[in-house]
C-alpha positions in Angstrom: 110.4 84.1 115.0 110.8 87.7 113.7 111.4 90.9 115.5 111.1 94.6 114.7 113.7 95.5 112.1 113.9 92.1 110.4 113.5 91.6 106.7 112.0 88.4 105.4 110.4 86.6 102.6 106.8 85.4 103.3 104.2 83.4 101.4 100.9 81.9 102.3 99.9 78.3 102.6 96.3 79.1 101.5 96.0 77.6 98.0 93.0 79.8 97.1 94.8 83.0 98.0 98.1 81.8 96.4 96.2 81.2 93.1 94.7 84.7 92.9 97.2 86.9 94.7 100.6 88.2 93.6 104.0 87.4 95.1 103.0 84.6 97.3 99.9 86.2 98.7 101.4 87.2 102.1 99.4 90.4 102.5 96.0 88.8 101.8 97.0 85.7 103.8 97.9 87.8 106.8 94.6 89.6 106.7 92.7 86.4 106.5 94.5 85.1 109.5 94.0 88.3 111.4 90.2 88.2 110.8 89.8 84.5 111.6 91.6 85.0 114.9 89.9 88.2 115.9 93.1 90.2 115.8 91.1 92.7 113.8 87.3 93.1 113.6 87.4 94.1 109.9 89.8 94.7 107.1 89.5 97.9 105.0 91.1 97.6 101.6 90.4 97.9 97.9 88.9 95.5 95.4 88.3 95.6 91.7 84.9 96.9 90.6 83.5 96.5 87.1 87.0 96.4 85.6 90.7 97.1 86.6 90.1 100.9 86.2 87.5 100.8 89.0 89.0 100.6 92.4 86.3 100.1 95.1 87.0 100.7 98.9 85.6 97.7 100.8 85.2 96.8 104.4 85.5 93.0 104.9 84.4 91.1 108.0 84.1 87.6 106.4 87.6 86.1 105.8 86.3 84.2 102.7 85.8 87.6 101.0 89.4 88.5 101.2 90.3 86.6 98.0 88.4 89.2 96.1 90.9 91.8 97.1 94.0 89.9 96.0 96.4 91.6 93.6 97.2 95.2 92.8 95.3 98.0 91.1 97.6 100.7 89.8 94.7 102.5 88.2 93.0 103.0 91.6 93.6 106.4 93.1 91.8 106.1 96.4 93.0 107.4 99.8 91.6 105.3 102.7 92.3 107.2 106.0 89.7 109.9 105.5 87.1 107.3 104.7 88.0 105.6 108.0 87.5 108.9 109.8 84.3 109.8 107.9 82.5 106.4 107.7 84.1 104.2 110.3 84.1 106.7 113.2 87.9 106.9 113.1 88.3 103.3 114.4 87.0 104.6 117.7 85.6 101.3 118.9 86.5 98.8 116.2 89.9 97.2 115.4 90.6 97.7 111.7 93.3 96.3 109.5 94.2 98.5 106.6 96.4 98.0 103.5 98.2 101.3 102.9 100.4 103.0 100.3 102.9 105.6 101.5 100.5 108.5 101.3 97.8 106.5 103.1 100.2 105.8 106.0 101.2 109.5 106.2 97.6 110.6 106.1 96.8 108.1 108.9 99.3 109.7 111.2 98.3 113.2 110.4 94.6 112.4 111.2 95.7 110.6 114.3 97.5 113.7 115.5 94.3 115.6 115.1 92.5 113.0 117.1 90.4 111.9 114.1 91.7 108.3 114.0 92.4 106.0 117.0 95.8 104.4 116.1 95.5 102.0 119.0 92.8 100.2 116.9 94.6 100.4 113.6 96.8 97.7 112.2 98.6 98.6 108.9 100.3 96.5 106.2 102.0 98.8 103.8 102.7 98.0 100.2 105.5 99.3 98.0 104.1 101.9 95.6 105.7 103.2 92.5 102.7 105.3 91.8 99.1 105.1 90.5 97.5 106.1 87.2 94.3 108.1 86.8 91.7 105.6 85.3 90.7 108.0 82.5 94.3 108.7 81.6 95.0 104.9 81.7 92.3 104.2 79.3 93.4 106.8 76.8 97.1 105.8 77.3 96.4 102.1 76.6 94.3 102.9 73.5 96.7 105.5 72.0 100.1 104.4 73.1 99.6 100.6 73.2 97.1 100.3 70.4 95.0 98.0 72.6 91.3 98.3 73.5 91.4 99.2 77.2 88.4 96.9 77.8 90.5 93.9 76.6 93.2 94.4 79.3 92.8 92.0 82.2 96.0 92.8 84.1 98.5 95.7 84.5 101.6 96.2 86.5 104.6 98.5 86.9 107.8 96.5 86.8 111.4 97.3 86.0 110.6 100.8 84.9 107.8 99.7 82.6 104.0 100.0 82.6 103.0 96.5 81.4 99.6 95.4 80.3 98.3 91.9 79.6 95.4 91.3 77.3 93.9 88.5 75.3 96.6 87.4 72.9 99.6 89.0 74.4 101.3 91.6 76.6 103.2 94.8 76.1 105.3 97.2 78.1 106.4 100.8 77.6 108.9 102.6 79.8 107.3 104.9 82.4 109.7 107.6 81.4 108.5 107.6 77.8 104.9 107.6 78.9 105.3 110.5 81.3 107.3 112.6 78.9 104.2 112.4 76.6 101.8 113.4 79.4 100.7 109.8 80.4 101.8 107.5 83.1 101.6 108.1 86.8 99.7 110.9 88.4 101.9 114.1 88.9 101.9 113.8 92.7 103.0 110.2 92.4 106.0 111.3 90.3 107.1 113.6 93.0 106.5 111.1 95.8 109.4 109.9 98.0 107.3 107.7 100.3 107.8 104.5 98.3 108.1 102.0 101.2 105.6 102.9 103.9 107.7 102.0 107.0 105.3 103.9 109.2 103.0 100.8 108.8 103.4 97.7 111.1 104.6 95.7 108.1 106.0 97.0 104.8 105.4 94.5 102.0 106.1 94.2 98.3 108.0 92.5 95.5 111.2 94.6 95.5 114.1 92.5 96.6 112.7 89.0 96.2 115.2 86.9 94.2 116.2 83.4 93.4 113.6 80.6 93.5 111.3 82.8 95.6 111.0 85.5 92.9 107.3 86.0 92.0 106.4 83.4 94.7 107.0 85.3 97.9 106.6 88.8 99.4 109.4 90.9 100.8 108.3 91.9 104.3 110.0 94.5 106.5 108.9 94.2 110.2 108.4 97.8 111.3 106.7 97.5 114.7 106.0 95.1 117.6 102.4 94.7 116.4 103.7 93.7 113.0 106.1 91.2 114.5 103.3 89.7 116.6 101.0 89.2 113.6 103.6 87.6 111.4 104.9 85.3 114.2 101.4 84.2 115.1 100.6 83.4 111.4 103.8 81.4 111.1 103.2 79.5 114.3 99.7 78.7 113.1 101.1 77.2 109.9 99.3 79.6 107.6 102.4 81.6 106.6 105.9 80.5 105.6 108.8 82.9 106.5 112.5 82.8 105.8 115.2 85.4 106.1 115.6 87.7 103.0 118.7 87.2 100.9 121.4 89.8 101.5 121.6 90.4 97.8 117.9 90.8 97.7 118.0 93.4 100.4 120.7 95.3 98.5 118.6 95.1 95.3 115.6 96.4 97.2 117.6 99.3 98.4 118.8 100.1 94.9 115.2 100.1 93.5 114.0 102.3 96.3 117.0 104.6 95.7 116.2 104.9 92.0 112.6 105.7 92.8 113.7 108.5 95.2 116.0 110.0 92.6 113.1 110.0 90.1 111.0 111.8 92.7 113.8 114.4 93.1 113.9 114.8 89.3 110.2 115.5 89.1 110.2 117.8 92.1 112.9 119.9 90.5 111.0 120.0 87.2 107.6 120.7 88.6 108.6 123.2 91.3 111.1 124.8 88.9 108.3 125.4 86.4 106.3 127.2 89.1 109.0 129.7 89.5 109.6 131.7 92.6 108.3 134.9 94.3 105.9 137.0 92.2 106.2 134.7 89.2 104.9 131.7 91.3 102.2 133.8 92.9 101.0 135.0 89.5 100.8 131.4 88.2 98.8 130.3 91.3 96.5 133.3 90.9 95.9 132.5 87.3 95.2 128.8 87.8 93.0 129.2 90.9 90.9 131.9 89.1 89.0 128.9 87.5 87.8 127.7 90.9 84.1 127.4 91.3 84.3 126.7 95.1 82.7 123.2 94.8 84.6 122.2 98.1 85.7 118.9 96.7 89.4 119.7 97.5 88.4 120.2 101.1 86.1 117.2 101.3 88.7 114.9 100.0 91.8 116.3 101.8 92.9 114.0 104.7 94.2 117.1 106.6 90.9 119.1 106.4 88.8 118.1 109.3 87.4 121.3 110.9 83.8 121.2 111.9 83.6 125.0 111.3 85.4 125.7 108.1 87.0 129.1 107.8 86.5 129.1 104.0 82.7 129.2 104.6 82.9 132.3 106.8 81.4 135.3 104.8 83.7 137.8 106.5 86.7 135.9 105.2 85.5 134.6 101.8 82.6 136.6 100.2 79.9 134.2 99.1 78.4 134.1 95.6 81.4 135.7 93.9 83.2 134.5 90.8 86.1 134.4 90.4 86.3 133.0 93.9 88.2 135.3 96.2 91.9 134.2 96.5 91.4 134.2 100.3 89.7 130.9 99.8 92.9 129.3 98.6 95.1 131.3 101.1 93.1 129.8 104.0 93.7 126.3 102.6 97.4 126.9 102.1 97.8 128.3 105.6 95.9 125.5 107.3 97.3 122.6 105.3 100.6 123.3 103.6 102.8 122.3 106.6 101.1 118.9 106.8 100.4 118.1 103.1 101.1 114.4 102.4 101.0 114.8 98.6 98.2 112.3 98.1 96.9 114.2 95.1 93.2 113.9 96.0 92.6 117.7 95.8 93.9 117.7 92.2 92.4 114.4 91.2 88.9 115.4 92.1 89.0 119.1 90.9 86.4 119.6 88.1 88.3 122.7 86.8 91.6 120.7 86.6 93.5 123.1 88.9 96.9 121.7 90.0 96.1 122.1 93.7 98.4 119.3 94.7 101.4 120.9 93.0 100.8 124.2 94.8 100.3 122.6 98.2 103.2 120.2 97.8 105.7 122.9 96.7 104.9 124.9 99.9 105.1 121.8 102.1 108.6 121.0 100.8 109.8 124.5 101.4 108.4 124.5 104.9 110.0 121.1 105.6 113.4 122.6 104.4 112.9 125.6 106.8 111.6 123.9 109.9 112.5 120.2 109.5 108.9 119.0 110.0 108.1 115.9 107.8 104.4 115.2 107.7 103.1 111.7 108.3 106.5 110.3 109.4 105.5 109.7 113.0 103.3 111.3 115.7 105.4 114.6 115.9 103.1 117.6 116.0 102.7 119.9 112.9 104.1 123.4 113.0 100.8 125.1 113.7 100.2 123.0 116.8 103.3 124.5 118.4 101.9 128.0 118.3 99.6 129.2 121.0 97.8 132.2 119.5 97.1 134.2 122.7 100.6 133.9 124.1 102.1 134.6 120.6 100.1 137.8 120.2 101.2 139.0 123.6 104.8 138.2 122.9 104.7 140.1 119.6 103.0 143.0 121.2 105.9 143.4 123.7 108.5 143.5 120.9 107.0 146.7 119.5 107.1 145.3 116.0 104.4 143.6 113.9 106.9 142.0 111.6 106.1 138.3 112.1 109.2 137.2 110.1 111.5 139.2 112.3 109.9 138.1 115.5 109.1 134.4 114.8 111.3 133.1 112.1 114.6 134.8 112.6 116.9 132.6 114.7 117.5 133.9 118.2 121.3 134.3 117.7 120.6 136.7 114.7 117.8 138.7 116.2 
């Protein structure tokens, strides 16, 4: 029996899943068990579409269909929580199991705080994520850097610092560092990411730390909640899942891998944020880049934090309609509403037809706000900064001070005021 905080190796007894899945098929096996036993009404996950560059979100209610979702898709750049809010009524009256990356888990909590997702009906299995690759970039990268027709590739993976492809007649790996220095590799937001193991989920699973005779044949699972423990214990008791304690050496290796990924995230943050500059230099760069905006609203539609029924960017008194370049107020409103809660999912940048680095701008502000106020978005159900300010009482308080300097009245510590 496992309990919250335990670290174990797990693998399925389902031969069909074990044959198609990776690392023992624990994630797919657990979802199949959860569906068969009505622990969840449906599983929301991703499956391969026409090829491995085509990740398709799919809602599964038939346990037999779960085999189609086995394995990983690093060239899939989807974010699932907003789809749950938009198309599945935020899990209001249906229990949904969801496979999540770090940014998925963070977005799930941010939407739950805004009462857009019912976390009581959500069961999450998190997967380690070293980053994802834009499908278009992946195709170009494989053709130019690997000298392989991308249509011939039948499997890809990120392992031991390399992006590895398998194709008819062989396999080839190139270090992620080399690829990224040449403008390929992971998406820029993924490079800066430090949510590599989504422990906000009920279970956090992956291959990091599986050693010995279980290497490649079992999944490393961290039990992160009581719900996660109940699911794993029930599956083991039913005989569909094998579980054994993780090797201490494997736990140490897992920690080292995660630590290396976090250092890499720090490196890219320093580089990307440093290139933005500070003060007026940064503002000028943002003004220049955002001047290409055509106000298609895709950044808002895809953002897991944007949820307002009445969007301020559509108010003519704030953002004049029919004007190009789009007034900068459009972007200022987005920064003000979202920056404190940005989960660095990259969707706003991924979808932008004008290739504006929206995610970089938002993430840079989020990190600075986190340094100032200590609020870490998506870590738990703690409320974001803006939720702590009551506008009417704050206006009244500022009025009594005799000063309209918000910095002096709000952000200056009391002992220095």
